[in-house]
C-alpha positions as CSV (number, residue, x, y, z in Angstrom):
1,X,2.4,-34.4,-26.4
2,X,-1.0,-31.5,-25.6
3,X,-0.8,-28.8,-22.7
4,X,-3.7,-28.5,-20.4
5,X,-5.3,-25.5,-20.3
6,X,-6.9,-24.1,-17.4
7,X,-9.8,-22.5,-17.7
8,X,-9.4,-20.5,-14.1
9,X,-6.9,-17.2,-13.9
10,X,-3.9,-17.0,-11.5
11,X,-4.6,-16.5,-8.6
12,X,-3.5,-12.9,-7.4
13,X,-0.3,-12.2,-4.8
14,X,0.3,-10.3,-2.0
15,X,2.7,-7.5,-3.7
16,X,3.1,-5.8,-0.5
17,X,3.4,-7.3,3.1
18,X,2.5,-6.1,6.5
19,X,5.6,-4.9,7.1
20,X,6.3,-2.8,4.2
21,X,2.7,-1.1,4.9
22,X,4.3,-0.8,8.1
23,X,7.4,1.0,6.9
24,X,5.2,2.9,4.5
25,X,3.1,4.3,7.2
26,X,6.2,5.1,8.9
27,X,7.9,6.8,6.0
28,X,4.7,9.2,5.0
29,X,4.2,9.9,8.6
30,X,7.6,11.7,9.0
31,X,6.8,13.4,5.4
32,X,3.6,15.1,6.9
33,X,5.1,16.0,9.7
34,X,8.2,17.4,7.8
35,X,5.9,19.0,5.4
36,X,3.1,20.4,7.8
37,X,2.7,24.0,6.3
38,X,2.4,22.3,2.1
39,X,-0.9,22.3,1.1
40,X,-0.1,19.4,-0.4
41,X,0.7,17.7,2.8
42,X,-3.4,16.4,2.4
43,X,-2.8,13.5,-0.3
44,X,-0.4,12.2,1.9
45,X,-2.5,12.0,5.1
46,X,-5.2,10.5,3.2
47,X,-2.7,7.7,1.7
48,X,-1.9,7.2,5.2
49,X,-5.4,6.4,6.2
50,X,-5.2,4.1,3.1
51,X,-2.6,2.8,4.2
52,X,-3.3,1.8,7.6
53,X,-6.4,0.9,6.4
54,X,-5.1,-1.8,4.4
55,X,-3.0,-3.1,6.5
56,X,-5.0,-4.0,8.6
57,X,-6.2,-6.5,6.1
């Protein structure tokens, strides 16, 4: 008995659901509001923007 090998790679599956993106967005907004004076907050603002655009796909 021989095994059949497929030439096509397995289909990629989503790691995060749309609900996960919403939860992450809320957590990031909470962090941004709590750390408004921190210079590193701009990184979290950028993350929030990326999560927002990824969640709409």
